C-alpha positions in Angstrom: -2.8 -1.9 90.8 -3.3 1.1 88.6 -0.4 0.7 86.7 1.2 4.2 84.4 2.3 4.5 81.4 5.0 6.3 79.7 5.2 6.5 75.3 9.0 7.5 74.4 8.1 9.0 70.9 4.9 8.9 68.6 4.9 8.6 64.1 8.2 9.0 64.0 7.8 6.8 60.6 10.1 8.7 58.3 12.5 8.4 61.2 12.0 4.8 62.2 12.5 3.9 58.3 15.6 5.8 57.4 18.4 3.2 56.8 22.4 3.4 57.1 24.8 2.1 54.8 24.8 -1.0 56.7 21.3 -1.4 55.5 20.1 -1.4 59.9 17.6 0.8 61.1 19.7 3.4 63.6 16.3 5.0 65.1 15.3 1.4 66.4 18.0 1.1 67.9 18.0 4.1 69.6 14.6 3.9 70.5 15.3 0.2 72.7 18.4 2.6 74.1 16.0 5.2 75.2 13.2 2.5 76.3 16.4 1.1 78.7 17.1 4.4 80.3 13.6 5.0 80.5 13.2 2.1 82.3 16.1 2.6 84.6 14.2 6.2 86.1 10.7 4.6 86.0 11.0 1.3 87.6 9.1 -2.0 86.9 6.2 0.0 87.5 5.3 1.9 84.6 4.2 0.2 81.0 6.3 1.6 78.4 5.9 2.1 74.4 6.5 4.1 71.3 3.0 4.7 69.5 3.8 3.5 66.2 1.8 5.1 63.1 -0.8 3.0 62.1 1.3 2.6 58.6 4.7 2.2 60.4 3.8 -0.3 62.9 3.6 -3.8 61.0 7.1 -3.1 58.9 8.8 -1.3 55.9 7.9 -2.4 52.6 9.4 -1.6 49.4 9.4 -2.5 46.3 8.2 -6.4 46.9 10.9 -6.4 50.1 9.7 -6.5 53.7 10.9 -5.6 56.9 9.6 -6.1 60.3 12.5 -3.4 61.4 10.4 -2.7 64.6 9.7 -5.8 65.9 13.0 -5.5 67.5 11.6 -2.8 69.8 8.6 -4.5 70.0 10.6 -7.6 71.4 12.5 -5.5 73.5 12.2 -6.3 77.4 11.9 -2.8 78.4 8.9 -2.5 76.4 5.6 -3.6 77.4 2.9 -3.6 74.4 2.6 -2.1 71.5 1.2 0.5 70.9 0.0 2.3 68.0 -2.2 5.5 66.5 -4.6 3.9 64.9 -6.5 6.0 61.7 -6.3 3.7 58.4 -9.2 4.8 56.3 -12.4 3.0 57.5 -14.3 4.1 54.2 -14.5 5.6 50.6 -17.7 7.1 50.1 -17.3 9.2 47.0 -18.9 12.3 45.2 -22.3 11.9 44.5 -24.2 8.8 44.4 -21.0 7.1 47.1 -19.1 5.8 44.7 -19.8 1.6 44.2 -20.2 1.1 48.0 -23.3 2.9 47.8 -25.0 -0.5 45.9 -24.2 -2.2 49.6 -24.0 1.0 52.0 -26.4 3.1 52.9 -23.5 6.5 53.4 -20.6 7.6 54.6 -21.8 7.3 58.1 -23.9 4.1 57.8 -22.5 2.4 60.8 -22.6 -1.4 59.0 -19.9 0.9 56.8 -17.9 1.8 58.8 -18.3 -1.4 61.1 -17.1 -3.9 57.8 -14.3 -0.9 57.5 -12.3 -2.0 60.9 -10.8 -5.4 59.1 -12.0 -4.7 55.9 -11.9 -2.8 52.3 -8.8 -0.5 52.3 -5.6 -1.9 54.0 -7.3 -5.3 54.3 -9.2 -6.9 50.9 -7.9 -4.7 48.8 -5.5 -1.4 47.8 -5.2 0.7 44.8 -2.2 0.7 42.9 -2.1 4.1 41.6 -3.9 7.7 41.8 -5.8 6.3 38.6 -7.3 3.2 40.1 -8.4 5.3 43.3 -10.1 7.8 41.6 -11.8 5.1 39.5 -12.0 2.8 41.9 -10.4 0.2 40.2 -9.2 -2.2 43.4 -6.4 -5.0 43.5 -7.2 -7.9 45.9 -4.9 -8.2 48.8 -3.2 -11.9 48.2 0.3 -13.1 49.2 0.6 -15.3 46.0 4.0 -16.6 47.1 3.9 -17.7 50.4 -0.1 -17.4 51.4 1.1 -14.6 54.6 -2.1 -12.1 53.5 -2.2 -10.5 56.5 1.8 -9.5 56.2 0.1 -7.1 53.4 -2.6 -5.7 55.4 -2.3 -2.6 57.9 -5.6 -3.3 59.5 -5.0 -6.8 59.8 -4.0 -6.4 63.6 -4.6 -9.7 64.6 -2.8 -11.3 61.9 0.0 -9.6 62.5 -0.2 -10.3 66.0 -0.3 -13.9 66.1 2.1 -14.9 63.2 6.1 -15.2 63.7 7.2 -12.6 61.0 10.0 -13.6 58.5 11.8 -11.0 56.7 12.2 -10.9 52.9 15.0 -9.3 52.3 15.1 -8.4 48.1 11.6 -9.9 48.0 13.0 -13.3 49.5 11.5 -15.7 52.9 14.0 -15.3 55.2 14.1 -19.2 57.0 14.8 -17.1 60.3 11.5 -15.4 62.3 12.6 -12.2 63.6 12.7 -11.6 67.2 9.0 -11.6 67.7 6.7 -14.3 69.1 3.3 -14.8 68.1 0.9 -12.9 70.8 3.8 -11.8 72.8 2.5 -8.4 74.3 -0.9 -6.8 74.2 -1.7 -4.3 71.3 -3.0 -0.9 72.8 -4.3 1.8 70.6 -3.1 5.0 72.1 -5.1 7.1 69.2 -8.3 6.3 67.0 -11.5 8.0 65.8 -11.4 10.6 63.1 -13.1 13.6 63.0 -16.4 15.3 62.7 -16.4 16.2 59.3 -18.5 14.7 56.7 -16.8 11.8 55.2 -14.7 11.6 57.7 -14.1 7.7 57.8 -12.7 7.9 53.8 -9.2 9.7 56.1 -9.2 9.6 60.0 -5.8 11.1 59.9 -7.2 13.9 58.7 -8.0 16.8 60.8 -9.3 20.5 60.5 -6.4 23.4 62.5 -6.3 27.0 60.9 -3.1 26.8 63.0 -1.9 24.1 61.1 0.0 23.7 57.9 -1.2 20.3 57.9 -5.0 20.8 57.9 -7.0 19.2 55.5 -10.5 17.9 54.5 -10.8 13.9 53.9 -11.2 13.1 50.4 -14.7 14.2 48.5 -15.4 16.2 52.0 -17.4 18.9 51.7 -16.7 20.5 55.4 -20.3 20.3 57.2 -20.2 19.0 60.4 -21.3 15.5 60.9 -21.1 14.0 64.7 -23.0 10.9 63.7 -19.7 9.4 61.7 -17.1 10.4 64.3 -19.6 8.2 66.5 -20.0 5.4 64.4 -16.3 5.3 64.0 -15.6 4.8 67.2 -18.2 2.4 68.0 -17.0 0.6 65.1 -13.3 0.0 66.8 -14.3 -0.5 70.2 -17.4 -2.9 68.7 -14.9 -4.8 67.0 -12.4 -5.9 68.9 -15.0 -6.1 72.1 -15.7 -9.4 70.0 -13.5 -12.5 71.2 -13.2 -13.7 67.7 -11.3 -10.3 67.0 -9.6 -9.6 70.5 -8.0 -13.4 71.1 -6.4 -14.3 73.7 -2.7 -14.9 73.9 -0.4 -18.3 75.2 2.1 -16.3 76.5 0.2 -13.7 78.7 -2.9 -15.3 79.2 -4.6 -11.8 78.8 -6.6 -10.1 75.3 -4.5 -9.1 72.1 -5.9 -5.4 72.6 -5.6 -4.4 76.1 -3.6 -6.5 77.2 -3.9 -9.0 80.7 -5.2 -5.7 83.0 -7.8 -4.2 79.9 -10.4 -5.3 82.3 -9.2 -4.6 85.5 -11.4 -1.4 87.1 -9.2 2.4 87.5 -9.0 2.6 91.3 -10.8 5.2 93.0 -9.6 8.7 93.5 -7.9 9.9 96.5 -10.0 11.5 99.5 -10.4 14.6 98.9 -8.2 17.1 101.7 -10.6 18.7 104.0 -12.3 21.8 102.5 -10.4 25.1 104.0 -12.6 27.8 105.3 -12.2 31.4 103.2 -9.6 33.5 104.4 -12.5 36.1 105.1 -14.1 33.6 108.0 -11.1 33.2 109.8 -11.0 35.2 113.5 -8.3 38.4 112.9 -6.0 39.3 115.9 
């Protein structure tokens, strides 16, 4: 049976990250209350979630402290899946000769380059410690030397985040008790993904051009020229990556794949039959 879906909000990172005087996250509690209200209205047949930003879904990390602030929401019984607007960087192609990645890949729209960036590259293998390092492409490996949980600091490691227990690190100290998240407890759905059809779109898939928007920007290093190949390549890279079983494990809890869940391969029902075609008004006998 086809299930409708409802998102209670989208990409409200600044709100969900805000803490009160006690260190709690009041917006997360309010989103849980909102989910309960929505469930009471729509009933059990509608899938509910909140569409988190790709830099928000996995937690809040500041000054060595790690808090899985959205875990109470993801574990809430009224939330059916983890929904993410998925726009992490796929490439780091620079002006001129392309930079250090040109030694391996053929260009910003190289399908192999885009595919390698889905679960690799910036936000997975390495990060830039600052703008000076970014300008020089001086990359720092992402390694958790304290507890070996490299996935915790990798925003692009969906499989690692989904398949492990989560331990907060208040003040940088790993808590002995995990959060409410249970390994593989709910499916992940990418509510949005892709990139703009523009030169070097994979450098910053979250950026777009819209003359009516104050947030309109080009990706770093982009000439602004249209590039349909990079947009298509980004879509194929994400879809292709999670089509592989090794990247999309099956949950021992609900029996479905990580991305998409148990109903991912279920075909949509046929559309309802068309109503009888009405005759034109002029063809109806008068009188």
